[in-house]
C-alpha positions in Angstrom: 123.6 35.1 60.4 121.9 31.9 59.9 120.8 31.6 63.5 118.2 34.3 63.4 116.9 33.1 60.1 116.1 29.7 61.1 115.3 30.2 64.8 111.4 29.8 65.2 111.4 32.4 67.9 113.0 34.9 65.4 112.4 34.9 61.6 111.3 31.1 61.2 112.2 30.9 57.7 115.1 29.9 55.3 117.1 31.5 52.6 115.1 29.9 49.8 112.0 31.7 51.0 113.9 34.9 51.6 115.3 34.6 48.1 112.0 34.1 46.6 110.5 37.1 48.3 113.3 39.5 47.5 113.0 38.6 43.8 109.4 39.3 44.0 109.8 42.9 45.2 110.6 45.2 42.2 112.6 47.7 44.2 114.9 44.9 45.6 115.3 43.4 42.2 116.4 46.8 40.8 119.0 47.2 43.6 120.2 43.6 43.1 120.5 44.2 39.4 122.7 47.2 40.1 124.9 45.6 42.7 125.1 42.1 41.8 124.0 41.9 38.0 120.7 40.6 39.0 122.0 37.6 41.0 119.7 37.0 43.9 120.8 34.2 46.0 121.8 33.3 49.8 125.4 34.6 49.0 124.4 38.0 47.6 121.7 38.6 50.3 124.2 37.9 53.2 126.7 40.2 51.4 123.9 43.0 51.3 123.0 42.4 55.0 126.7 42.7 56.1 127.0 46.0 54.2 123.7 47.2 56.0 124.8 45.9 59.5 128.2 47.8 59.1 126.4 51.1 58.5 124.5 50.6 61.9 127.2 52.2 63.9 125.8 54.4 66.7 128.7 56.0 68.4 127.3 59.2 70.0 125.1 57.9 72.9 124.9 60.2 75.9 127.3 57.6 77.6 129.6 58.0 74.9 129.6 61.7 75.3 130.1 61.2 79.1 133.1 59.0 78.5 134.5 61.9 76.3 134.4 64.2 79.1 131.0 65.6 79.1 129.8 65.4 82.7 126.2 66.6 82.0 125.6 64.2 79.1 123.9 61.6 81.5 121.9 62.0 84.7 123.1 61.6 88.2 121.0 58.3 88.3 122.7 57.0 85.2 126.1 57.8 86.7 125.0 55.8 89.8 123.9 53.0 87.4 127.4 53.0 85.8 129.1 52.5 89.0 126.7 49.8 90.0 127.2 48.1 86.7 130.9 47.8 87.5 130.6 47.1 91.1 128.0 44.2 90.6 130.2 42.7 87.8 128.0 43.2 84.9 131.0 44.7 83.0 132.9 41.3 83.2 130.7 39.9 80.5 129.3 43.2 78.8 132.5 44.7 77.9 134.2 46.4 75.2 133.2 49.1 72.8 129.9 47.5 72.2 129.3 46.8 75.9 129.0 43.0 75.1 128.6 40.9 71.9 132.3 39.6 72.1 132.1 36.3 74.2 129.8 33.5 75.3 128.3 32.8 78.7 126.0 30.3 80.4 122.5 31.7 81.1 121.6 30.7 84.5 125.2 31.0 85.9 124.3 30.9 89.8 120.6 30.1 89.7 118.4 28.4 87.3 115.8 30.3 85.4 112.2 30.2 86.1 111.3 27.9 83.3 112.8 24.9 81.5 115.1 25.8 78.6 113.9 24.3 75.2 116.7 26.2 73.5 120.2 24.3 74.4 122.1 27.5 73.1 125.6 27.1 71.6 125.3 23.2 72.0 123.0 23.3 68.9 126.2 24.4 67.0 129.2 22.7 68.8 127.5 19.7 70.1 129.6 20.0 73.3 127.8 19.0 76.5 129.7 22.1 78.1 127.9 24.4 75.8 124.3 23.6 76.9 122.6 26.8 78.0 125.5 28.9 76.6 124.5 31.9 74.7 126.5 34.9 73.1 126.4 38.0 75.5 124.5 40.7 73.6 125.7 44.1 73.0 123.9 46.6 75.3 124.1 49.6 72.7 120.5 50.6 72.2 119.3 48.0 74.5 116.3 50.3 75.6 115.0 50.1 72.2 115.2 46.4 71.6 112.6 44.7 73.9 111.7 41.8 74.5 114.8 40.6 76.0 116.8 37.3 76.2 117.1 34.6 73.4 113.4 33.7 74.1 111.9 37.2 74.6 111.1 36.2 78.2 111.8 39.6 79.4 109.1 42.3 78.2 110.6 45.2 80.0 114.0 46.5 80.9 113.4 46.3 84.6 112.4 42.7 84.2 115.6 41.9 82.3 117.6 43.5 85.0 116.0 41.8 87.7 116.4 38.4 85.9 120.1 39.0 85.2 120.9 39.9 88.7 119.2 36.7 90.0 120.4 34.0 87.4 123.9 35.4 86.8 124.9 36.9 90.0 122.7 35.5 92.6 121.5 38.8 93.8 118.1 40.4 94.5 118.6 44.1 93.8 117.1 47.0 95.6 114.5 49.0 93.7 116.7 52.1 93.6 119.6 49.9 92.1 117.2 48.6 89.4 116.2 52.2 88.6 119.9 53.4 88.4 120.8 50.6 86.2 117.9 51.3 83.9 118.9 54.9 83.7 122.5 53.9 82.8 121.2 51.4 80.1 118.9 54.1 78.8 122.0 56.4 78.3 123.3 53.8 75.8 120.8 54.6 73.2 122.0 57.0 70.4 120.5 58.6 67.4 119.7 56.2 64.6 122.4 56.0 62.0 121.7 57.8 58.7 121.1 54.6 56.8 118.1 53.9 59.2 116.6 57.5 59.0 116.5 56.8 55.2 114.2 53.8 55.9 111.9 55.4 58.5 108.9 57.2 56.9 
């Protein structure tokens, strides 16, 4: 949880600033009064964030419905993309219920990326040379809604992310039809927002 807070490409802040901000917002202050007897600090903020994140489950994407037997839940292009996803080997890293998020891999496995990496990845945490350029494999659930992509936001579109991953991780240049089918599959991983988010959307 500390990573995104301190990362200059993400929140670029610290817990002291976040604590001061939350304490300055009357609505947040009331909620912390109710839940934590008014204690607003790094620990109670993290506890609140964990509670919020566990409510972000999105189990009913079209692809989930397809896996449950509804053959019409996704398009033929998405079905083809699902097959390509397996054949190309994407599933080796993007696996499990969340279609990723449960392991670390080197970014630039077969080909180097098109720019020098300033972020050393997991090395910044472990100090191990073998972890230079290693990042957590992200979940692909709702990926169509989360641009830009990669740890540094280098890919602005899903198509660009697919092309980059194929080249740097698989050493492949994909046919245009394959890119479109993979995109259709990835789009099928988007589900309606969970109730907790619907409460926050005006």
